[in-house]
C-alpha positions in Angstrom: -18.0 -2.0 -3.9 -18.2 0.8 -1.3 -15.5 3.1 -0.1 -14.6 1.0 3.0 -14.3 -2.2 1.0 -12.1 -0.4 -1.6 -9.7 0.9 1.2 -9.5 -2.6 2.6 -8.8 -4.2 -0.8 -6.1 -1.7 -1.6 -4.5 -2.3 1.8 -4.6 -6.1 1.4 -3.0 -5.8 -2.1 -0.2 -3.7 -0.7 0.4 -6.3 2.0 0.4 -9.0 -0.6 2.9 -7.2 -2.8 5.1 -6.2 0.1 5.1 -9.8 1.4 6.1 -11.1 -2.0 9.3 -9.0 -1.7 9.9 -10.3 1.8 9.6 -6.8 3.2 8.3 -5.7 6.6 6.1 -2.6 7.0 9.2 -0.7 8.1 11.1 -1.7 5.0 8.3 -0.4 2.7 7.9 2.7 4.8 11.6 3.5 4.4 11.5 2.8 0.7 8.7 5.3 0.1 9.6 7.8 2.8 6.5 7.2 4.9 6.0 6.6 8.6 5.5 2.9 9.5 2.3 3.8 11.4 0.9 5.6 8.4 1.6 2.6 6.3 0.0 0.3 8.9 -3.2 2.4 8.8 -3.2 2.2 5.0 -2.7 -1.5 4.9 -5.5 -2.0 7.5 -7.9 0.1 5.4 -8.2 2.9 8.0 -7.2 5.8 5.7 -8.0 6.8 2.2 -4.6 7.2 0.4 -4.0 9.8 -2.2 -3.2 8.8 -5.7 0.3 10.2 -5.2 0.8 8.1 -2.1 -0.2 5.0 -4.1 2.2 6.0 -6.8 5.0 6.3 -4.3 4.2 2.9 -2.9 4.0 1.3 -6.3 7.4 2.8 -7.2 8.9 1.5 -4.0 7.5 -2.0 -4.7 8.7 -1.7 -8.3 5.2 -2.5 -9.7 3.0 -0.4 -11.9 0.3 1.6 -10.2 -2.4 -0.4 -11.8 -1.0 -3.5 -10.0 -2.0 -2.0 -6.7 -5.6 -2.0 -7.9 -5.5 -5.5 -9.5 -7.7 -7.5 -7.1 
């Protein structure tokens, strides 16, 4: 798996977990104190998130960090 594939897979996993909670991008952005546009780029695999950003998102989604990488 290359870097671009990994970014897309992480983004897709975030969309999946967010959708399971019935949340919009705006809902998740508010819950983890991020801009909706930044979250959109992350979900679309356009940016390489830091580990801390992934931790903030996993905390907001109430899942373990490893679940973001479970694909």
